[in-house]
N, C-alpha and C positions, 0 to 999 in steps of 0.2 A: 428575167429574160433566159429563155432556153435556146441555145444555139447548138445544133448537134454538129459534132465533127466526126467524120467517119474516115478511117484509114484501113489499110490492109489488115492491121493488127488489133485496133481497138475502136470502140464506139463509146462515147461519153458526151455529156453535156458540159458547157462551160460553167453552169451552175454548180456541178459537183466540185468544181475546182476552186470555189470561193473560200473554202475553209483553210487551206494551208497557210496563207499569210496571216490569218487571224491566229492560228496555233503558234506560228513563229514568233509573232509579237507577244503572245502570252508568255512564252519562254524567253522574252527579251532578245530574240535573236533578229534585230532590226536590219542588219545587212542582208541576211537570208530572205527576210520578208520583203525587202526592197527588190531583191532579185526575182522572187516569185511574183510580185506585182508587175514587174517588167514583162516577164513571159506571159502572164495573163493578158496584159495589154497586147502583146504580139499575137496571141490566139484570137483575142476579140478582133483585132484589125484584119486578120486572115479570114476571118469568118464573116467579115462584111460590116462590122460595127465600129465605125470610127469614134463615136461618142463614148463607148464603153472602153475602148483602147485609150482614149484621152483621159479617162477618170482613172484608170490604173496607172498609166504612165505619170500622171501628175501626182498621184498619191505615193508612188515610188520615189519620185524626185523630192517631196516633202520629207519623206522618211531619211533619204540620203543627206539632206541638209539640216535636219532636226529642226525644222520651222514649218510653217503653214503658208500656203499659197506662194511658194518659192517662184513659180513661173511668172507670176505678175508682180511680186514684191522683192525680186532679187536686188534691185538697185538700192533698196532701203537698208538691206543687209550689209552692203559694201560702201555706203556713202562717206563713212569716216575713216576708211581703211586706207593706208598708203600703199601697200603692196596687195593687190587683189588676189594674185595666184597663191601666195603664202597663206593668206587668210582662208582662202577656199580649201587649200590642201589641208590646213590645220583643222578645218571643220569637218571635212568629209573623208579625208585619207586618200591614199592613191586609188584604191579600189572604187570608192566613192565617187571620185572625179571622173574615172572611166565610165562608170555607170551613168552618172549624170549627163556626161557628154552624149552617150548612146540614147538616153531617154529624150534629151532636148532635140536631138537630131531626128529622132522618130516623130515627135511631136511637129516640128518644122516641116518635115518631108511629108509626112502622111496625113496629118490632121488639118494643117492649114490654120491661118490666123483667123479666118472667119467664125470657125468653130470656137476658137479660144476665146474670142471676144463675147460669143453668145453664152457660153456656159458659166 
């Protein structure tokens, strides 16, 4: 998918930006890769593609929690935990908790549950 973004200073396609998270993951920079995925989701959303934004935001959320399909399976992660906030803080760290909050709020605000259930 090629979405062209034009600003006063630059012209590029979102396809050209796909590589940085992969490079960061290859260097085991999971936190930075999650942040890059978050930003790619923001770019896709503002370019008019909520589906692509949802893909990047959920991928970043999975990286932050070190698990797969966190958006739909988060209850299973904490079902046997007595102190949920301590568990999430231990799993993600402070920075990860803040990023996860931002990601989930973007999904809830801009994507909507209709799209989350379809994908």
